[in-house]
C-alpha positions as a printed Julia matrix, in Angstrom:
80×3 Matrix{Float64}:
  11.7    -3.36    0.7
  13.16   -3.91   -2.92
  10.77   -6.53   -3.92
   7.77   -4.88   -2.83
   8.68   -1.7    -4.73
   9.01   -3.95   -8.01
   5.3    -5.18   -7.53
   4.21   -2.12   -6.32
   5.64    0.36   -9.07
   3.79   -1.85  -12.09
   0.69   -1.03  -10.07
   0.86    2.69  -10.18
   2.2     5.93  -11.76
   4.09    6.87   -8.86
   5.54    5.06   -5.91
   7.54    6.3    -2.92
   8.64    4.05   -0.31
  10.37    5.67    2.77
  11.82    4.05    5.61
  13.93    4.77    8.58
  17.13    2.97    9.94
  16.13    3.94   13.43
  12.31    3.91   13.38
  10.55    0.8    12.76
   8.17    2.85   10.44
   7.42    2.72    6.82
   5.69    4.88    4.58
   4.47    3.66    1.2
   2.73    6.57   -1.01
   1.55    5.55   -4.28
  -0.76    7.49   -6.83
  -2.49    6.21   -9.89
  -3.86    8.31  -13.0
  -7.23    6.95  -12.07
  -9.46    5.59   -9.83
 -10.08    2.45  -11.82
  -6.37    1.64  -11.9
  -6.27    2.29   -8.21
  -9.01   -0.29   -8.11
  -7.7    -2.57  -10.16
  -4.39   -2.75   -8.23
  -6.48   -3.43   -5.19
  -8.19   -6.3    -6.27
  -4.82   -8.06   -7.66
  -3.11  -11.3    -6.6
  -0.33   -9.2    -5.93
  -2.07   -6.68   -3.7
  -3.27   -9.85   -1.95
  -0.15  -11.44   -1.24
   1.17   -7.73    0.11
  -1.64   -7.35    2.02
  -1.58  -10.78    3.73
   2.35   -9.54    4.72
   1.39   -6.46    6.04
  -1.25   -7.95    8.26
   1.11  -10.53    9.42
   4.22   -8.25   10.2
   2.85   -4.75   10.93
   1.76   -3.98   14.66
  -0.41   -0.99   13.14
  -1.38   -0.04    9.54
  -2.64    4.02    9.3
  -4.06    3.87    5.72
  -4.71    7.35    4.56
  -6.3     8.67    1.26
  -5.71   12.49    0.01
  -4.5    13.44    3.34
  -7.15   11.76    5.57
  -6.93    8.97    7.74
  -9.79    6.2     6.1
  -9.06    3.08    7.76
  -6.33    1.03   10.07
  -6.92   -2.19    8.22
  -5.38   -2.93    4.98
  -8.03   -5.51    3.88
 -10.86   -2.69    3.57
  -9.27   -1.44    1.14
 -10.48   -4.15   -1.55
 -13.66   -2.37   -0.68
 -12.66    0.62   -2.65
């Protein structure tokens, strides 16, 4: 998770990664100053790599934006 944190930290204004030793759930909360910064991150090579890893390693992905569930597959973030 440290490597993922380092990659993501450069792409947003705020990053929080919360994982539990007892639970196989990892929460990643990212915030940006502008919508354009968010879109740039979602179209970056780093995000493409992260997206592939998440798709390969995770059984379920839940994506929320402003507290609302918007999707369940990380690849759809490229279209925002």
